[in-house]
C-alpha positions in Angstrom: 34.1 40.3 -25.2 31.1 38.1 -26.1 30.7 34.3 -25.9 29.9 33.0 -29.4 27.9 30.2 -27.9 25.5 32.0 -25.6 26.1 35.6 -26.6 26.8 36.8 -23.0 29.4 39.2 -22.0 32.5 37.5 -20.6 35.9 38.8 -19.4 38.6 39.2 -21.9 41.0 36.3 -22.3 38.4 33.9 -20.9 39.0 30.3 -22.0 35.7 28.8 -20.8 32.5 30.7 -20.7 31.3 31.0 -17.1 27.6 30.9 -18.2 27.4 28.1 -20.7 30.7 26.3 -20.1 31.6 26.4 -23.8 35.3 26.8 -24.8 36.2 30.3 -25.9 38.5 31.0 -28.8 39.0 34.8 -29.0 40.5 34.4 -32.5 37.3 33.1 -34.0 34.6 35.6 -34.9 31.3 34.6 -36.4 28.3 36.4 -37.7 25.5 36.2 -35.0 22.8 35.6 -37.6 24.2 33.1 -40.2 27.2 32.0 -38.1 29.6 32.7 -41.0 33.2 32.8 -39.8 34.6 36.3 -40.1 38.2 37.5 -40.1 37.2 40.5 -38.0 34.2 42.2 -36.6 33.0 44.0 -39.8 30.1 46.4 -40.1 28.3 44.1 -42.6 28.4 40.3 -42.9 29.5 39.5 -46.5 27.1 36.5 -46.6 23.8 37.6 -45.0 24.2 41.4 -44.8 23.8 41.5 -41.0 25.2 44.6 -39.2 27.5 42.5 -37.0 28.4 45.2 -34.5 24.8 46.2 -33.9 23.6 42.6 -33.7 26.3 41.7 -31.2 25.4 44.7 -29.1 21.7 43.8 -29.0 22.4 40.2 -28.0 24.8 41.3 -25.3 22.1 43.6 -23.9 19.5 40.8 -24.0 21.9 38.4 -22.3 22.6 40.9 -19.5 18.9 41.4 -19.0 18.3 37.7 -18.6 21.0 37.4 -16.0 19.0 39.6 -13.6 17.3 37.3 -11.2 14.1 37.8 -9.2 16.2 38.3 -6.1 18.1 41.2 -7.9 14.7 42.8 -8.6 13.6 42.4 -5.0 16.9 44.0 -3.8 16.2 47.0 -5.9 12.8 47.6 -4.3 12.4 50.3 -1.7 12.6 49.1 1.9 8.8 49.8 2.4 8.0 47.3 -0.4 10.4 44.7 1.0 8.5 44.8 4.3 5.0 45.1 2.8 5.3 42.2 0.3 5.9 39.4 2.8 3.1 40.9 5.0 0.7 40.9 2.1 1.6 37.3 1.2 1.1 36.1 4.7 -2.2 38.0 4.9 -3.4 36.4 1.7 -2.4 32.9 2.9 -4.1 33.5 6.3 -7.3 34.8 4.5 -7.3 31.7 2.3 -6.9 29.4 5.4 -9.7 31.2 7.2 -12.0 31.1 4.2 -11.5 27.3 3.6 -11.7 26.6 7.3 -15.0 28.5 7.5 -16.3 26.8 4.4 -15.5 23.4 5.8 -17.1 24.3 9.1 -20.3 25.2 7.3 -20.2 21.9 5.4 -19.6 20.0 8.6 -22.5 21.8 10.2 -24.8 20.8 7.3 -23.6 17.2 7.5 -24.4 17.0 11.2 -27.9 18.4 10.6 -28.6 16.0 7.8 -27.2 13.1 9.9 -29.5 13.9 12.8 -32.5 14.0 10.5 -31.3 10.8 8.8 -31.1 8.7 12.0 -34.2 10.3 13.5 -36.2 9.4 10.3 -34.9 5.8 10.1 -35.4 5.3 13.9 -39.0 6.6 13.6 -39.8 4.3 10.7 -38.3 1.3 12.4 -40.5 1.8 15.4 -43.5 1.4 13.1 -41.9 -1.6 11.4 -41.2 -3.2 14.8 -44.8 -2.7 15.9 -46.1 -4.2 12.6 -43.7 -7.2 13.1 -45.0 -7.9 16.6 -48.6 -7.6 15.6 -48.0 -9.8 12.5 -46.5 -12.6 14.6 -49.2 -12.7 17.2 -52.1 -12.2 14.9 -51.3 -14.2 11.8 -49.6 -17.3 13.1 -50.8 -19.9 15.5 -48.7 -21.9 17.9 -47.7 -24.3 15.2 -46.4 -21.5 13.1 -49.0 -22.2 10.4 -49.9 -19.0 8.6 -53.6 -18.3 8.2 -54.0 -16.7 4.8 -57.4 -15.1 5.5 -56.1 -13.7 8.8 -53.0 -12.4 7.1 -55.2 -10.7 4.4 -57.4 -9.1 7.0 -54.4 -8.0 9.0 -52.8 -6.3 6.0 -56.1 -4.5 5.2 -56.4 -3.4 8.8 -53.0 -1.9 8.9 -52.8 -0.8 5.2 -52.5 2.9 6.1 -49.7 2.3 8.6 -47.8 0.1 6.1 -48.4 2.8 3.4 -46.8 5.4 5.7 -43.8 3.1 6.2 -43.3 2.7 2.5 -43.6 6.4 1.9 -40.9 7.1 4.5 -38.3 5.0 2.6 -37.7 7.5 -0.2 -36.9 10.5 2.0 -34.5 8.4 4.1 -32.7 7.3 0.9 -32.6 11.0 -0.2 -31.0 12.0 3.1 -28.3 9.3 2.7 -27.5 10.7 -0.8 -27.2 14.3 0.5 -24.8 13.1 3.3 -22.7 11.2 0.8 -22.4 14.2 -1.5 -20.9 16.3 1.3 -18.9 13.9 3.4 -15.7 11.8 3.1 -15.4 8.1 2.4 -15.5 7.0 6.0 -18.9 8.8 6.7 -20.1 7.6 3.3 -19.5 4.0 4.3 -21.1 4.3 7.7 -24.2 6.1 6.1 -24.5 3.2 3.7 -24.3 0.7 6.6 -27.1 2.5 8.4 -29.3 2.4 5.3 -28.5 -1.3 4.4 -29.3 -2.5 7.9 -32.5 -0.4 7.9 -33.5 -1.9 4.5 -32.9 -5.4 5.9 -35.5 -4.7 8.7 -37.8 -3.1 6.2 -37.6 -6.0 3.7 -38.1 -8.6 6.5 -41.4 -7.2 7.6 -42.9 -5.0 4.8 -41.6 -7.2 2.1 -42.8 -10.3 4.0 -39.4 -11.9 3.8 -39.4 -13.2 7.3 -39.1 -16.9 8.2 -40.7 -19.0 10.9 -40.5 -20.1 13.6 -38.6 -17.5 15.6 -40.0 -14.6 13.4 -39.5 -11.9 16.1 -36.2 -13.3 17.3 -34.7 -13.2 13.8 -36.1 -9.7 13.3 -34.5 -8.5 16.5 -31.1 -9.7 15.3 -31.5 -7.5 12.2 -32.7 -4.6 14.4 -29.6 -5.0 16.6 -27.3 -4.7 13.5 -29.1 -1.5 12.6 -28.6 -0.1 16.1 -24.9 -0.9 16.0 -24.6 0.8 12.6 -26.3 3.9 13.9 -24.0 4.0 16.9 -20.9 3.9 14.7 -22.3 6.5 12.4 -23.2 8.9 15.2 -19.7 8.4 16.7 -18.1 9.6 13.5 -20.6 12.5 13.1 -19.8 13.7 16.6 -16.2 14.4 15.5 -17.6 17.1 13.2 -19.3 19.1 15.9 
């Protein structure tokens, strides 16, 4: 017997289809193509010409195929396959974990290398900036903190090459920061930015001649202290990747 609603095989005298829950009336027979009500299962539907018996048989076969679950298919597999399939799946998952772990380890190693170069470069440049700041204070200003323009000009000319080197260093430091940010997460990104911004504050104070007087060096040292704290926090986070 076939359910007229879902076309699946059901036991005779069933009142409710166990598959689709539709009510079953064994006295009603319909054409499976045009749904014309028939008095009996005829060979040919009088309305659409469908071979009713053949169409019902095909639909019953398809319905029975759909009923087979993946678990039914697995149960039919040989024992060797049942053992091998989980092993293969576990092996694939393990290989994927190892691959991505190795890939992340390589990325972390590159971040650590870039971070060391980053802080070494900015530290080296700030040593030069600090030296220029000290020379500037003691050579350009007198006790009354009055700037001597001619002295300042002469000073800048004398140290023109050193100042040029400091300015040239800024671009590679910025490039290193960009490389670190492309590889790392948001926390390291933020700390790398903090290192650069505090470095740039020191740079602008001296090279950009943005310093104020009196207390030129004292104010500069406060900026330098912020930079050193930023580097310490950055290195602490980088150390976790080693």
